[in-house]
C-alpha positions in Angstrom: 54.1 65.9 119.1 54.4 68.5 121.6 52.0 66.9 123.8 53.9 63.5 123.4 57.3 65.3 124.4 55.5 66.7 127.3 54.1 63.3 128.5 57.3 61.7 128.0 59.1 64.4 130.2 56.6 63.9 132.8 57.2 60.3 132.9 60.9 61.0 133.5 62.3 60.2 130.1 65.7 61.9 129.2 66.2 64.2 126.4 68.2 61.6 124.6 65.6 59.0 125.0 62.9 61.2 123.7 64.9 62.2 120.6 65.6 58.5 119.9 61.8 58.1 120.1 61.2 60.9 117.5 63.6 59.4 115.2 62.2 56.0 115.5 58.6 57.4 114.8 59.8 59.4 111.8 59.3 62.9 113.4 61.2 65.6 111.5 62.0 69.1 112.3 60.6 71.9 110.0 63.9 72.0 108.3 63.5 68.2 107.4 66.3 67.1 109.8 66.2 64.5 112.7 65.6 65.7 116.3 68.8 65.5 118.7 69.0 65.9 122.4 69.6 69.7 122.3 66.7 70.3 119.8 64.2 68.5 122.4 65.6 70.3 125.2 65.0 73.7 123.5 61.5 72.7 122.6 60.7 71.7 126.5 62.3 75.0 127.6 60.4 77.1 125.1 57.1 75.6 125.1 56.7 74.2 128.6 58.5 76.7 130.8 55.1 78.2 132.0 54.0 74.9 133.4 57.1 75.2 135.7 55.9 78.5 137.3 52.8 78.4 139.5 49.8 80.7 138.8 50.9 83.7 140.8 53.9 83.8 138.9 56.0 82.1 141.7 58.1 79.3 141.4 56.5 75.8 142.5 59.7 74.8 144.2 59.4 77.6 146.7 55.6 77.9 147.0 55.1 74.9 149.2 56.4 74.5 152.9 59.3 72.0 153.2 58.4 68.5 154.4 60.5 67.0 157.1 
C-alpha cells in the first residue's frame, strides 16, 4: 500500500484523490477505519520525507542551479 501511495503522489494525485482510491479498494487503517485526506498526508510526510532530501542531506530544491 505504501508503494501505491508513493506512485500516486509521484503522478501528481492529491491527498483527497488518494484517500478516495484507498476507500474504493477497501484499504483500512490498523484501527479498522477508512483513510481520510489527513491520514494520507501524515503517511506521506512520515514515510517518504527521506526521498525529498538528497544523499548529502541537503534539500533537492536548493542543490541544483536555477534554470533561466
